[in-house]
N, CA and C atoms as an extended XYZ file, in Angstrom:
489
Properties=species:S:1:pos:R:3:atomname:S:1:resname:S:1:resid:I:1 pbc="F F F"
N         0.852       -1.166        0.009 N   MET     1
C        -0.007       -0.035        0.010 CA  MET     1
C         0.904        1.283       -0.079 C   MET     1
N         2.095        1.120        0.654 N   GLU     2
C         2.880        2.319        0.596 CA  GLU     2
C         3.350        2.668       -0.880 C   GLU     2
N         3.493        1.687       -1.703 N   GLU     3
C         3.882        2.028       -3.084 CA  GLU     3
C         2.644        2.648       -3.783 C   GLU     3
N         1.572        2.254       -3.510 N   LEU     4
C         0.340        2.824       -4.116 CA  LEU     4
C         0.228        4.335       -3.646 C   LEU     4
N         0.455        4.487       -2.367 N   TYR     5
C         0.427        5.861       -1.841 CA  TYR     5
C         1.362        6.780       -2.515 C   TYR     5
N         2.613        6.293       -2.706 N   LYS     6
C         3.655        7.084       -3.354 CA  LYS     6
C         3.276        7.367       -4.838 C   LYS     6
N         2.670        6.366       -5.508 N   ARG     7
C         2.321        6.547       -6.778 CA  ARG     7
C         1.055        7.383       -7.082 C   ARG     7
N         0.130        7.396       -6.245 N   TYR     8
C        -1.247        8.016       -6.478 CA  TYR     8
C        -1.542        9.049       -5.557 C   TYR     8
N        -0.840        9.350       -4.482 N   SER     9
C        -1.174       10.317       -3.601 CA  SER     9
C        -1.342       11.799       -4.078 C   SER     9
N        -0.419       12.063       -5.068 N   ARG    10
C        -0.543       13.419       -5.673 CA  ARG    10
C        -1.779       13.507       -6.519 C   ARG    10
N        -2.062       12.427       -7.296 N   LEU    11
C        -3.335       12.472       -8.047 CA  LEU    11
C        -4.540       12.559       -7.160 C   LEU    11
N        -4.591       11.839       -6.103 N   VAL    12
C        -5.736       11.882       -5.139 CA  VAL    12
C        -5.874       13.308       -4.491 C   VAL    12
N        -4.665       13.714       -4.075 N   PHE    13
C        -4.638       15.034       -3.413 CA  PHE    13
C        -5.185       16.155       -4.341 C   PHE    13
N        -4.702       16.099       -5.549 N   SER    14
C        -5.125       17.120       -6.615 CA  SER    14
C        -6.583       17.086       -6.895 C   SER    14
N        -7.103       15.897       -7.018 N   TYR    15
C        -8.466       15.721       -7.198 CA  TYR    15
C        -9.339       16.259       -6.017 C   TYR    15
N        -8.821       15.858       -4.812 N   LEU    16
C        -9.624       16.403       -3.561 CA  LEU    16
C        -9.549       18.045       -3.532 C   LEU    16
N        -8.275       18.543       -3.858 N   LYS    17
C        -8.161       19.853       -3.877 CA  LYS    17
C        -9.018       20.704       -4.805 C   LYS    17
N        -9.361       19.931       -5.995 N   SER    18
C       -10.170       20.543       -6.904 CA  SER    18
C       -11.604       20.560       -6.414 C   SER    18
N       -11.929       19.670       -5.543 N   LEU    19
C       -13.312       19.597       -4.993 CA  LEU    19
C       -13.478       20.570       -3.810 C   LEU    19
N       -12.418       20.751       -2.946 N   CYS    20
C       -12.689       21.561       -1.818 CA  CYS    20
C       -11.902       22.834       -1.874 C   CYS    20
N       -10.827       23.029       -2.659 N   GLY    21
C       -10.136       24.257       -2.804 CA  GLY    21
C        -9.294       24.659       -1.599 C   GLY    21
N        -8.976       23.665       -0.723 N   ASN    22
C        -8.249       23.945        0.531 CA  ASN    22
C        -7.114       22.870        0.698 C   ASN    22
N        -5.881       23.214        0.690 N   ASN    23
C        -4.744       22.283        0.730 CA  ASN    23
C        -4.860       21.414        2.016 C   ASN    23
N        -5.143       22.090        3.236 N   GLU    24
C        -5.166       21.367        4.478 CA  GLU    24
C        -6.252       20.167        4.468 C   GLU    24
N        -7.435       20.626        4.033 N   ILE    25
C        -8.657       19.668        3.986 CA  ILE    25
C        -8.295       18.588        2.987 C   ILE    25
N        -7.745       18.977        1.858 N   ALA    26
C        -7.425       18.058        0.842 CA  ALA    26
C        -6.341       16.986        1.283 C   ALA    26
N        -5.291       17.385        2.019 N   GLU    27
C        -4.370       16.510        2.628 CA  GLU    27
C        -5.019       15.691        3.795 C   GLU    27
N        -5.903       16.162        4.472 N   GLU    28
C        -6.509       15.293        5.525 CA  GLU    28
C        -7.426       14.222        4.896 C   GLU    28
N        -8.111       14.656        3.718 N   LEU    29
C        -8.968       13.666        3.079 CA  LEU    29
C        -8.286       12.694        2.159 C   LEU    29
N        -7.024       13.054        1.771 N   THR    30
C        -6.165       12.143        1.060 CA  THR    30
C        -5.741       11.060        1.916 C   THR    30
N        -5.448       11.419        3.239 N   GLN    31
C        -5.074       10.435        4.249 CA  GLN    31
C        -6.287        9.428        4.514 C   GLN    31
N        -7.472       10.076        4.620 N   GLU    32
C        -8.690        9.242        4.858 CA  GLU    32
C        -8.925        8.384        3.736 C   GLU    32
N        -8.677        8.863        2.564 N   THR    33
C        -8.973        7.996        1.331 CA  THR    33
C        -8.059        6.785        1.305 C   THR    33
N        -6.762        7.045        1.642 N   PHE    34
C        -5.956        5.732        1.586 CA  PHE    34
C        -6.251        4.871        2.756 C   PHE    34
N        -6.745        5.423        3.820 N   TYR    35
C        -7.048        4.568        5.052 CA  TYR    35
C        -8.275        3.616        4.675 C   TYR    35
N        -9.242        4.345        3.954 N   LYS    36
C       -10.430        3.635        3.559 CA  LYS    36
C       -10.054        2.528        2.444 C   LYS    36
N        -9.105        2.923        1.594 N   ALA    37
C        -8.597        2.011        0.637 CA  ALA    37
C        -7.990        0.681        1.143 C   ALA    37
N        -7.109        0.980        2.249 N   ILE    38
C        -6.558       -0.139        2.879 CA  ILE    38
C        -7.634       -1.059        3.466 C   ILE    38
N        -8.641       -0.444        4.067 N   LYS    39
C        -9.757       -1.230        4.777 CA  LYS    39
C       -10.554       -2.031        3.740 C   LYS    39
N       -10.700       -1.404        2.533 N   GLY    40
C       -11.520       -2.006        1.505 CA  GLY    40
C       -10.870       -2.669        0.354 C   GLY    40
N        -9.579       -2.875        0.548 N   VAL    41
C        -8.838       -3.476       -0.629 CA  VAL    41
C        -9.387       -4.844       -1.062 C   VAL    41
N        -9.877       -5.397       -0.199 N   LYS    42
C       -10.526       -6.790       -0.604 CA  LYS    42
C       -11.692       -6.721       -1.490 C   LYS    42
N       -12.279       -5.475       -1.542 N   HIS    43
C       -13.477       -5.281       -2.462 CA  HIS    43
C       -13.023       -4.818       -3.867 C   HIS    43
N       -11.732       -4.487       -4.053 N   PHE    44
C       -11.221       -4.081       -5.369 CA  PHE    44
C       -11.107       -5.333       -6.273 C   PHE    44
N       -11.953       -5.344       -7.325 N   LYS    45
C       -11.916       -6.575       -8.125 CA  LYS    45
C       -11.005       -6.422       -9.360 C   LYS    45
N       -10.420       -5.246       -9.678 N   GLY    46
C        -9.647       -5.093      -10.735 CA  GLY    46
C       -10.442       -4.741      -11.992 C   GLY    46
N       -11.635       -4.363      -11.868 N   GLU    47
C       -12.502       -4.096      -13.052 CA  GLU    47
C       -12.185       -2.618      -13.543 C   GLU    47
N       -11.584       -1.769      -12.687 N   SER    48
C       -11.266       -0.492      -13.182 CA  SER    48
C        -9.651       -0.136      -12.752 C   SER    48
N        -9.277        0.909      -13.317 N   LYS    49
C        -7.830        1.294      -12.891 CA  LYS    49
C        -7.827        1.518      -11.363 C   LYS    49
N        -6.705        1.368      -10.779 N   ILE    50
C        -6.542        1.700       -9.402 CA  ILE    50
C        -6.788        3.098       -9.095 C   ILE    50
N        -6.318        4.038      -10.040 N   SER    51
C        -6.495        5.471       -9.869 CA  SER    51
C        -7.925        5.794       -9.935 C   SER    51
N        -8.757        5.269      -10.767 N   ASN    52
C       -10.230        5.438      -10.739 CA  ASN    52
C       -10.842        5.027       -9.451 C   ASN    52
N       -10.464        3.804       -9.016 N   TRP    53
C       -10.973        3.319       -7.719 CA  TRP    53
C       -10.582        4.268       -6.564 C   TRP    53
N        -9.394        4.721       -6.453 N   LEU    54
C        -8.884        5.619       -5.410 CA  LEU    54
C        -9.714        7.048       -5.487 C   LEU    54
N        -9.880        7.570       -6.746 N   CYS    55
C       -10.608        8.799       -6.901 CA  CYS    55
C       -12.182        8.647       -6.472 C   CYS    55
N       -12.736        7.462       -6.717 N   GLN    56
C       -14.029        7.214       -6.360 CA  GLN    56
C       -14.170        7.138       -4.794 C   GLN    56
N       -13.231        6.493       -4.177 N   ILE    57
C       -13.128        6.530       -2.736 CA  ILE    57
C       -13.030        7.967       -2.225 C   ILE    57
N       -12.164        8.715       -2.947 N   ALA    58
C       -11.889       10.174       -2.479 CA  ALA    58
C       -13.211       10.983       -2.645 C   ALA    58
N       -13.861       10.741       -3.693 N   LYS    59
C       -15.032       11.456       -3.841 CA  LYS    59
C       -16.051       11.222       -2.719 C   LYS    59
N       -16.114        9.920       -2.398 N   ASN    60
C       -17.120        9.477       -1.394 CA  ASN    60
C       -16.514       10.059        0.034 C   ASN    60
N       -15.381       10.064        0.230 N   VAL    61
C       -14.775       10.684        1.487 CA  VAL    61
C       -15.117       12.198        1.510 C   VAL    61
N       -15.048       12.923        0.337 N   TRP    62
C       -15.351       14.262        0.323 CA  TRP    62
C       -16.807       14.546        0.601 C   TRP    62
N       -17.722       13.753        0.073 N   ILE    63
C       -19.087       13.800        0.400 CA  ILE    63
C       -19.458       13.516        1.847 C   ILE    63
N       -18.669       12.486        2.376 N   ASP    64
C       -18.880       12.239        3.893 CA  ASP    64
C       -18.431       13.326        4.697 C   ASP    64
N       -17.316       14.046        4.284 N   TYR    65
C       -16.863       15.269        4.964 CA  TYR    65
C       -17.760       16.285        4.963 C   TYR    65
N       -18.410       16.535        3.785 N   LEU    66
C       -19.411       17.596        3.682 CA  LEU    66
C       -20.605       17.302        4.596 C   LEU    66
N       -21.019       16.100        4.615 N   ARG    67
C       -22.121       15.775        5.516 CA  ARG    67
C       -21.884       15.941        6.978 C   ARG    67
N       -20.687       15.549        7.290 N   LYS    68
C       -20.277       15.678        8.718 CA  LYS    68
C       -20.095       17.179        9.097 C   LYS    68
N       -19.753       17.952        8.223 N   GLU    69
C       -19.552       19.412        8.594 CA  GLU    69
C       -20.807       20.150        8.276 C   GLU    69
N       -21.840       19.443        7.823 N   LYS    70
C       -23.107       20.066        7.567 CA  LYS    70
C       -23.060       21.143        6.550 C   LYS    70
N       -22.073       20.949        5.436 N   LYS    71
C       -21.784       21.932        4.566 CA  LYS    71
C       -22.444       21.453        3.215 C   LYS    71
N       -23.216       20.444        3.284 N   LEU    72
C       -23.751       19.876        1.941 CA  LEU    72
C       -25.122       20.651        1.826 C   LEU    72
N       -25.098       21.912        1.418 N   LYS    73
C       -26.194       22.657        1.108 CA  LYS    73
C       -26.188       22.884       -0.313 C   LYS    73
N       -27.181       22.422       -0.976 N   LEU    74
C       -27.309       22.683       -2.473 CA  LEU    74
C       -27.951       23.997       -2.763 C   LEU    74
N       -27.084       24.975       -3.166 N   ILE    75
C       -27.554       26.344       -3.483 CA  ILE    75
C       -27.643       26.452       -4.986 C   ILE    75
N       -28.664       26.775       -5.398 N   SER    76
C       -28.918       26.903       -6.977 CA  SER    76
C       -28.283       28.303       -7.093 C   SER    76
N       -27.287       28.208       -8.124 N   LEU    77
C       -26.585       29.424       -8.668 CA  LEU    77
C       -27.433       30.170       -9.482 C   LEU    77
N       -28.613       29.685       -9.955 N   ASP    78
C       -29.477       30.298      -10.985 CA  ASP    78
C       -30.470       31.288      -10.107 C   ASP    78
N       -30.620       31.163       -8.942 N   SER    79
C       -31.495       31.878       -8.160 CA  SER    79
C       -30.898       32.598       -7.002 C   SER    79
N       -31.555       33.569       -6.391 N   ASP    80
C       -31.136       34.312       -5.208 CA  ASP    80
C       -29.760       34.867       -5.296 C   ASP    80
N       -29.454       35.563       -6.455 N   ASP    81
C       -28.150       36.165       -6.671 CA  ASP    81
C       -27.725       37.105       -5.490 C   ASP    81
N       -28.573       37.835       -4.822 N   ASN    82
C       -28.234       38.580       -3.747 CA  ASN    82
C       -27.673       37.747       -2.527 C   ASN    82
N       -28.213       36.710       -2.290 N   TYR    83
C       -27.705       35.812       -1.235 CA  TYR    83
C       -26.303       35.330       -1.611 C   TYR    83
N       -26.056       34.976       -2.843 N   ILE    84
C       -24.816       34.446       -3.318 CA  ILE    84
C       -23.770       35.634       -3.228 C   ILE    84
N       -24.135       36.777       -3.778 N   ASN    85
C       -23.303       37.947       -3.646 CA  ASN    85
C       -22.958       38.243       -2.364 C   ASN    85
N       -23.873       38.256       -1.430 N   ASN    86
C       -23.616       38.647       -0.003 CA  ASN    86
C       -22.572       37.608        0.581 C   ASN    86
N       -22.757       36.317        0.155 N   LEU    87
C       -21.800       35.305        0.691 CA  LEU    87
C       -20.462       35.612        0.263 C   LEU    87
N       -20.258       35.947       -1.021 N   LEU    88
C       -18.952       35.922       -1.690 CA  LEU    88
C       -18.288       37.204       -1.672 C   LEU    88
N       -19.031       38.238       -1.493 N   LEU    89
C       -18.367       39.684       -1.695 CA  LEU    89
C       -18.119       40.238       -0.337 C   LEU    89
N       -16.857       40.928       -0.241 N   ASP    90
C       -16.435       41.655        0.935 CA  ASP    90
C       -16.655       43.119        0.807 C   ASP    90
N       -16.954       43.612       -0.377 N   ASN    91
C       -17.235       44.951       -0.600 CA  ASN    91
C       -16.038       45.839       -0.195 C   ASN    91
N       -14.902       45.352       -0.538 N   ASN    92
C       -13.596       46.017       -0.173 CA  ASN    92
C       -13.420       47.248       -1.148 C   ASN    92
N       -13.492       46.982       -2.495 N   SER    93
C       -13.403       48.009       -3.395 CA  SER    93
C       -14.113       47.691       -4.727 C   SER    93
N       -14.265       48.669       -5.526 N   GLU    94
C       -15.001       48.395       -6.755 CA  GLU    94
C       -14.272       47.383       -7.708 C   GLU    94
N       -12.923       47.377       -7.719 N   ASN    95
C       -12.257       46.320       -8.472 CA  ASN    95
C       -12.461       45.032       -7.893 C   ASN    95
N       -12.456       44.827       -6.589 N   ASP    96
C       -12.624       43.573       -5.912 CA  ASP    96
C       -14.130       43.054       -6.266 C   ASP    96
N       -15.044       43.910       -6.277 N   ILE    97
C       -16.405       43.589       -6.553 CA  ILE    97
C       -16.634       43.174       -8.019 C   ILE    97
N       -15.961       43.856       -8.856 N   GLU    98
C       -15.879       43.508      -10.271 CA  GLU    98
C       -15.371       42.178      -10.481 C   GLU    98
N       -14.207       41.908       -9.811 N   THR    99
C       -13.547       40.576       -9.915 CA  THR    99
C       -14.483       39.457       -9.430 C   THR    99
N       -15.035       39.805       -8.304 N   ARG   100
C       -15.989       38.774       -7.625 CA  ARG   100
C       -17.155       38.502       -8.519 C   ARG   100
N       -17.740       39.574       -9.135 N   ASN   101
C       -18.810       39.269      -10.023 CA  ASN   101
C       -18.497       38.406      -11.165 C   ASN   101
N       -17.321       38.711      -11.811 N   GLU   102
C       -16.727       37.872      -12.907 CA  GLU   102
C       -16.535       36.370      -12.466 C   GLU   102
N       -16.023       36.236      -11.208 N   LEU   103
C       -15.914       34.940      -10.694 CA  LEU   103
C       -17.227       34.246      -10.456 C   LEU   103
N       -18.247       34.903       -9.967 N   ILE   104
C       -19.493       34.402       -9.702 CA  ILE   104
C       -20.123       33.978      -11.053 C   ILE   104
N       -19.976       34.757      -12.140 N   SER   105
C       -20.506       34.485      -13.408 CA  SER   105
C       -19.736       33.222      -14.006 C   SER   105
N       -18.514       33.039      -13.756 N   LEU   106
C       -17.798       31.865      -14.142 CA  LEU   106
C       -18.309       30.671      -13.460 C   LEU   106
N       -18.428       30.643      -12.197 N   TYR   107
C       -18.912       29.541      -11.421 CA  TYR   107
C       -20.394       29.242      -11.887 C   TYR   107
N       -21.184       30.276      -12.236 N   LYS   108
C       -22.442       29.881      -12.682 CA  LYS   108
C       -22.381       29.199      -13.940 C   LYS   108
N       -21.541       29.538      -14.754 N   GLY   109
C       -21.403       28.912      -16.113 CA  GLY   109
C       -20.890       27.444      -15.887 C   GLY   109
N       -19.921       27.283      -15.025 N   ILE   110
C       -19.402       25.884      -14.706 CA  ILE   110
C       -20.567       25.041      -14.145 C   ILE   110
N       -21.427       25.613      -13.318 N   HIS   111
C       -22.515       24.924      -12.661 CA  HIS   111
C       -23.428       24.389      -13.763 C   HIS   111
N       -23.522       25.114      -14.842 N   LYS   112
C       -24.484       24.670      -15.871 CA  LYS   112
C       -24.007       23.624      -16.776 C   LYS   112
N       -22.690       23.347      -16.748 N   LEU   113
C       -22.082       22.429      -17.587 CA  LEU   113
C       -22.570       20.923      -17.216 C   LEU   113
N       -22.553       19.979      -18.094 N   ASP   114
C       -22.887       18.581      -17.677 CA  ASP   114
C       -21.864       18.151      -16.678 C   ASP   114
N       -22.203       17.066      -15.939 N   GLU   115
C       -21.426       16.584      -14.830 CA  GLU   115
C       -19.967       16.376      -15.201 C   GLU   115
N       -19.745       15.625      -16.241 N   ILE   116
C       -18.453       15.167      -16.624 CA  ILE   116
C       -17.548       16.396      -16.943 C   ILE   116
N       -18.187       17.178      -17.814 N   THR   117
C       -17.398       18.474      -18.300 CA  THR   117
C       -16.966       19.290      -17.100 C   THR   117
N       -17.985       19.436      -16.168 N   LYS   118
C       -17.779       20.330      -15.017 CA  LYS   118
C       -16.633       19.639      -14.153 C   LYS   118
N       -16.626       18.337      -13.937 N   GLU   119
C       -15.536       17.800      -13.174 CA  GLU   119
C       -14.081       17.992      -13.913 C   GLU   119
N       -14.061       17.714      -15.253 N   VAL   120
C       -12.795       17.965      -16.016 CA  VAL   120
C       -12.369       19.421      -15.812 C   VAL   120
N       -13.308       20.456      -16.025 N   VAL   121
C       -12.849       21.814      -15.870 CA  VAL   121
C       -12.314       22.157      -14.555 C   VAL   121
N       -13.038       21.695      -13.491 N   LEU   122
C       -12.635       21.841      -12.163 CA  LEU   122
C       -11.277       21.283      -11.697 C   LEU   122
N       -11.139       20.097      -12.259 N   LEU   123
C        -9.819       19.307      -12.058 CA  LEU   123
C        -8.664       20.132      -12.631 C   LEU   123
N        -8.991       20.598      -13.864 N   ARG   124
C        -7.911       21.394      -14.593 CA  ARG   124
C        -7.563       22.698      -13.988 C   ARG   124
N        -8.629       23.498      -13.659 N   ILE   125
C        -8.370       24.853      -13.119 CA  ILE   125
C        -8.340       25.003      -11.626 C   ILE   125
N        -8.921       24.130      -10.863 N   ARG   126
C        -8.730       24.252       -9.461 CA  ARG   126
C        -7.802       23.216       -8.913 C   ARG   126
N        -7.911       22.015       -9.551 N   GLY   127
C        -7.006       20.921       -9.177 CA  GLY   127
C        -5.613       20.925       -9.745 C   GLY   127
N        -5.530       21.769      -10.803 N   GLU   128
C        -4.212       21.906      -11.435 CA  GLU   128
C        -3.713       20.626      -11.944 C   GLU   128
N        -4.525       19.741      -12.231 N   LEU   129
C        -4.062       18.400      -12.972 CA  LEU   129
C        -3.718       18.530      -14.376 C   LEU   129
N        -2.768       17.727      -14.786 N   SER   130
C        -2.457       17.798      -16.220 CA  SER   130
C        -3.580       16.990      -16.921 C   SER   130
N        -3.622       17.122      -18.399 N   PHE   131
C        -4.672       16.262      -19.033 CA  PHE   131
C        -4.358       14.861      -18.879 C   PHE   131
N        -3.172       14.480      -18.789 N   LYS   132
C        -2.833       12.992      -18.593 CA  LYS   132
C        -3.455       12.526      -17.323 C   LYS   132
N        -3.337       13.321      -16.257 N   GLU   133
C        -3.778       12.918      -14.827 CA  GLU   133
C        -5.276       12.885      -14.954 C   GLU   133
N        -5.960       13.811      -15.535 N   ILE   134
C        -7.448       13.910      -15.680 CA  ILE   134
C        -7.831       12.707      -16.397 C   ILE   134
N        -7.153       12.316      -17.493 N   ALA   135
C        -7.510       11.047      -18.222 CA  ALA   135
C        -7.418        9.923      -17.436 C   ALA   135
N        -6.407        9.838      -16.530 N   GLU   136
C        -6.265        8.747      -15.555 CA  GLU   136
C        -7.333        8.569      -14.594 C   GLU   136
N        -7.833        9.756      -14.083 N   VAL   137
C        -9.006        9.718      -13.198 CA  VAL   137
C       -10.195        9.144      -13.735 C   VAL   137
N       -10.449        9.447      -15.073 N   PHE   138
C       -11.646        8.960      -15.698 CA  PHE   138
C       -11.505        7.761      -16.483 C   PHE   138
N       -10.222        7.229      -16.547 N   GLY   139
C        -9.999        5.972      -17.335 CA  GLY   139
C       -10.219        6.236      -18.874 C   GLY   139
N        -9.841        7.423      -19.280 N   LYS   140
C        -9.827        7.704      -20.723 CA  LYS   140
C        -8.516        8.133      -21.241 C   LYS   140
N        -8.499        8.708      -22.625 N   THR   141
C        -7.297        9.075      -23.112 CA  THR   141
C        -7.021       10.480      -22.820 C   THR   141
N        -5.792       10.862      -22.931 N   GLU   142
C        -5.426       12.215      -22.728 CA  GLU   142
C        -6.179       13.203      -23.677 C   GLU   142
N        -6.289       12.806      -24.912 N   GLU   143
C        -6.909       13.529      -25.998 CA  GLU   143
C        -8.338       13.707      -25.562 C   GLU   143
N        -9.043       12.834      -25.037 N   TRP   144
C       -10.444       12.887      -24.536 CA  TRP   144
C       -10.545       13.944      -23.462 C   TRP   144
N        -9.545       14.088      -22.529 N   ALA   145
C        -9.596       14.999      -21.387 CA  ALA   145
C        -9.368       16.445      -22.085 C   ALA   145
N        -8.505       16.675      -23.101 N   ARG   146
C        -8.195       17.797      -23.697 CA  ARG   146
C        -9.522       18.419      -24.411 C   ARG   146
N       -10.186       17.350      -25.121 N   THR   147
C       -11.397       17.685      -25.923 CA  THR   147
C       -12.500       18.175      -24.985 C   THR   147
N       -12.837       17.381      -23.914 N   ILE   148
C       -13.874       17.793      -22.995 CA  ILE   148
C       -13.583       19.144      -22.365 C   ILE   148
N       -12.305       19.340      -21.982 N   PHE   149
C       -11.902       20.737      -21.415 CA  PHE   149
C       -12.085       21.811      -22.465 C   PHE   149
N       -11.705       21.586      -23.626 N   HIS   150
C       -11.804       22.693      -24.749 CA  HIS   150
C       -13.279       22.948      -25.007 C   HIS   150
N       -14.146       21.902      -25.040 N   ARG   151
C       -15.534       22.182      -25.402 CA  ARG   151
C       -16.185       22.810      -24.102 C   ARG   151
N       -15.777       22.495      -22.964 N   GLY   152
C       -16.177       23.167      -21.757 CA  GLY   152
C       -15.799       24.695      -21.806 C   GLY   152
N       -14.664       24.987      -22.177 N   LYS   153
C       -14.170       26.442      -22.294 CA  LYS   153
C       -15.064       27.207      -23.218 C   LYS   153
N       -15.290       26.577      -24.398 N   ILE   154
C       -16.192       27.184      -25.423 CA  ILE   154
C       -17.477       27.430      -24.865 C   ILE   154
N       -18.131       26.496      -24.208 N   ARG   155
C       -19.434       26.720      -23.628 CA  ARG   155
C       -19.409       27.804      -22.532 C   ARG   155
N       -18.314       27.885      -21.752 N   LEU   156
C       -18.308       28.882      -20.717 CA  LEU   156
C       -18.086       30.219      -21.411 C   LEU   156
N       -17.318       30.435      -22.309 N   LYS   157
C       -17.162       31.719      -23.085 CA  LYS   157
C       -18.462       32.127      -23.663 C   LYS   157
N       -19.128       31.233      -24.303 N   GLU   158
C       -20.361       31.567      -24.837 CA  GLU   158
C       -21.445       32.043      -23.791 C   GLU   158
N       -21.332       31.334      -22.702 N   ASP   159
C       -22.293       31.687      -21.628 CA  ASP   159
C       -21.993       33.067      -20.966 C   ASP   159
N       -20.718       33.275      -20.872 N   LEU   160
C       -20.191       34.566      -20.267 CA  LEU   160
C       -20.557       35.645      -21.190 C   LEU   160
N       -20.471       35.495      -22.504 N   ASN   161
C       -20.786       36.516      -23.569 CA  ASN   161
C       -22.208       36.763      -23.657 C   ASN   161
N       -23.068       35.824      -23.244 N   ASN   162
C       -24.453       35.975      -23.280 CA  ASN   162
C       -25.071       36.763      -22.107 C   ASN   162
N       -24.169       36.795      -21.034 N   ASP   163
C       -24.636       37.528      -19.781 CA  ASP   163
C       -24.380       38.948      -19.844 C   ASP   163
């Protein structure tokens, strides 16, 4: 298991960081992921890549974390813009507000993407994973990851231009 940790810990960490956006939480959840993998190794049938199996465990660990922290609140980004703005804006300066509004628009656009495209985009921009690593997470080719990301960027640009 130590060899698996050395080989896949960066991938799992990056995946979790893309989900939570926090290094400390991602590190903690990475440790939890490998702990659960050790406990559940007898359930691994070899039907998928080890990296896919570990990332699925990581996703479940993330969901469990959210439930425990009572942070699993589904907020529709399409409604109640004032609530979202109040949550995210510090009102420090006009420049910061403009940047925050652009960020909110970007995340609204990401939220509208289909689930796979959304995950690929977040893994790339927040998790800072390479296309090769993203392909490994999904058990696909590097070209597939590039194509999904590119199409997602096009949809985001179109969405942002329409707003």
